[in-house]
C-alpha positions as CSV (number, residue, x, y, z in Angstrom):
1,M,-0.3,-0.1,-0.1
2,P,1.1,3.6,-0.6
3,S,2.3,5.8,2.4
4,L,-0.7,7.8,4.1
5,V,-0.7,11.5,3.8
6,P,-1.5,13.4,7.2
7,P,-4.1,15.8,6.5
8,D,-3.0,19.4,5.8
9,P,-4.2,21.3,7.5
10,P,-4.7,18.9,10.6
11,L,-8.4,17.5,11.0
12,T,-10.0,19.7,13.3
13,D,-13.7,21.0,14.4
14,G,-12.4,23.9,16.6
15,V,-12.8,22.1,19.5
16,L,-10.4,19.6,19.2
17,V,-7.2,19.3,16.7
18,L,-5.8,16.1,15.7
19,G,-2.1,15.5,14.8
20,M,0.3,12.7,14.2
21,V,1.6,11.0,17.2
22,G,5.3,11.9,17.9
23,D,8.1,11.7,20.2
24,D,6.7,14.6,22.3
25,D,3.9,12.5,22.9
26,V,5.4,9.9,24.8
27,D,5.3,10.9,28.2
28,A,1.9,11.7,28.0
29,V,1.1,8.3,26.5
30,T,2.9,6.8,29.0
31,E,1.1,8.7,32.0
32,A,-2.4,8.1,30.4
33,C,-1.8,3.9,30.1
34,Q,-0.9,3.9,34.0
35,D,-5.0,4.4,34.0
36,P,-6.2,0.8,34.8
37,S,-9.2,1.7,32.4
38,I,-7.0,1.7,29.3
39,P,-5.3,-1.8,29.4
40,R,-8.7,-3.3,30.8
41,W,-10.6,-1.8,27.8
42,T,-7.9,-2.1,24.9
43,T,-4.8,-4.1,23.9
44,V,-2.1,-2.0,25.1
45,P,0.7,-3.9,27.1
46,Q,0.2,-4.3,31.1
47,P,2.1,-2.9,32.8
48,Y,2.9,-0.1,30.4
49,T,6.4,1.3,30.1
50,R,8.1,4.2,28.7
51,A,9.6,1.8,26.3
52,D,6.0,0.7,25.3
53,A,5.0,4.1,24.6
54,E,8.3,4.5,22.6
55,A,8.1,1.5,20.7
56,F,4.0,2.6,19.8
57,V,5.2,6.2,18.4
58,S,7.8,4.6,16.2
59,E,5.3,1.6,14.9
60,M,2.8,4.5,14.3
61,A,5.4,6.4,12.1
62,I,5.8,3.2,10.2
63,D,2.5,2.4,9.7
64,W,2.0,5.9,8.0
65,R,4.7,5.5,5.7
66,E,3.8,1.7,4.8
67,G,-0.1,3.0,4.2
68,N,-1.0,0.2,7.1
69,A,-2.8,2.5,9.7
70,A,-3.4,6.2,10.5
71,A,-2.9,7.4,14.3
72,F,-3.7,10.7,15.6
73,A,-3.0,12.3,18.9
74,F,-6.1,14.4,19.7
75,R,-5.8,17.5,22.0
76,R,-7.7,20.9,22.6
77,P,-6.3,23.7,20.5
78,G,-3.5,25.4,22.2
79,E,-2.6,22.4,24.7
80,D,0.5,20.7,24.3
81,R,-0.5,17.4,26.0
82,L,-2.6,15.0,24.2
83,D,-6.1,13.8,25.6
84,G,-6.3,10.8,23.7
85,L,-5.3,8.6,20.8
86,I,-7.4,7.3,17.6
87,S,-6.1,5.2,14.8
88,V,-7.9,4.0,11.8
89,S,-6.2,0.4,10.5
90,L,-6.7,-0.4,7.0
91,V,-8.0,-4.1,6.5
92,G,-8.5,-4.2,2.7
93,Q,-11.5,-4.0,0.7
94,G,-12.4,-0.6,1.6
95,I,-12.4,-1.5,5.3
96,G,-11.0,0.4,8.2
97,V,-10.7,-0.6,11.7
98,M,-11.0,2.4,14.4
99,G,-9.4,2.1,17.7
100,Y,-9.0,5.0,20.6
101,W,-8.8,5.7,24.1
102,T,-9.1,8.8,26.3
103,A,-6.9,10.0,29.0
104,P,-8.3,10.1,32.3
105,W,-7.9,13.8,32.4
106,A,-10.1,14.2,29.3
107,R,-12.9,11.9,29.9
108,G,-16.4,12.8,30.1
109,Q,-16.2,15.8,27.3
110,G,-16.9,14.1,24.3
111,L,-13.6,14.5,23.0
112,A,-13.4,10.8,21.6
113,T,-16.7,11.3,20.0
114,R,-15.3,14.4,18.1
115,A,-11.9,12.5,17.3
116,L,-14.0,9.4,15.9
117,V,-16.4,11.5,14.0
118,L,-13.3,13.5,12.6
119,V,-10.9,10.5,11.6
120,G,-14.4,9.0,10.2
121,D,-15.2,11.7,7.7
122,W,-11.6,11.8,6.5
123,A,-11.2,8.3,6.2
124,F,-14.5,8.5,3.7
125,R,-13.5,11.5,2.2
126,D,-9.7,11.3,1.4
127,L,-9.1,7.6,1.8
128,G,-12.4,6.4,-0.1
129,L,-13.1,3.8,2.6
130,A,-16.6,2.3,2.4
131,R,-17.3,1.0,6.0
132,L,-15.4,1.4,9.2
133,D,-15.5,-1.1,12.0
134,L,-14.5,-0.8,15.7
135,A,-15.0,-3.4,18.6
136,T,-15.8,-2.9,22.3
137,L,-15.0,-5.5,24.8
138,P,-18.2,-6.1,26.8
139,G,-18.8,-4.0,30.0
140,N,-17.0,-0.8,28.1
141,A,-20.2,1.3,28.6
142,G,-18.1,4.4,27.9
143,S,-16.6,3.4,24.5
144,E,-20.4,1.8,23.3
145,R,-21.5,5.3,24.2
146,V,-18.7,6.9,22.1
147,A,-19.4,4.6,19.4
148,H,-23.3,5.2,19.1
149,K,-23.0,8.9,19.4
150,A,-20.6,9.1,16.4
151,G,-23.4,7.4,14.5
152,Y,-22.0,3.4,14.7
153,R,-24.7,0.7,14.6
154,G,-24.7,-3.0,15.8
155,G,-22.8,-4.0,18.4
156,R,-23.4,-7.5,17.9
157,L,-21.4,-9.9,20.1
158,V,-18.7,-11.7,18.1
159,E,-16.7,-14.3,20.0
160,A,-13.0,-14.4,19.9
161,A,-13.0,-11.1,18.1
162,V,-10.3,-9.4,19.7
163,N,-6.7,-10.7,20.6
164,Q,-6.0,-8.8,24.1
165,R,-2.3,-9.6,25.2
166,G,-2.6,-13.3,23.9
167,V,-6.0,-14.0,25.1
168,R,-9.0,-14.0,22.2
169,R,-12.1,-12.0,23.8
170,A,-15.2,-11.7,22.7
171,A,-16.4,-8.2,21.4
172,H,-19.2,-6.0,20.2
173,I,-18.7,-5.0,16.4
174,W,-20.1,-1.6,15.6
175,T,-20.1,-0.4,12.0
176,L,-20.5,2.8,10.5
177,H,-21.0,3.0,6.7
178,A,-19.7,5.7,4.1
179,P,-22.7,8.3,3.3
180,S,-23.0,6.9,-0.1
181,H,-23.0,3.4,1.0
182,P,-26.0,1.3,2.5
């Protein structure tokens, strides 16, 4: 796949700005992933170390170059510290898989929903994707609210849908179609 090109100007809705994840984000990623909720509901390593954050930032740069995935740090305008991360992995056939987490200091403000909408609109418009999927582990009511508010539908339970640190877990699968697709 060809390299992905970061949006220029960066994605924003005036309340949130999305930019590439970089070396300046390592400390905030490390700090955020100390919160027990992030490893509980995602696939990040546990325990999470600074080396994990450095490896993640490096891998995200490679994914952009190789056209595999686009990861964004989301933050409020004028703020240096990220409020969360969101990515879309390209899995072929016009399908992307979304993943996101919100730092504990930024939860409950609708930022993840805004980020999900911004990246979804970009993926449909600029990447030409036809469908976006995301998975939530059973019990993750916060992420399910985010998915629903961003227009995702479904929530069908699929066995062994997510590999969480070597364990296959059931997950609810949510889907959003491009505006021109059913």
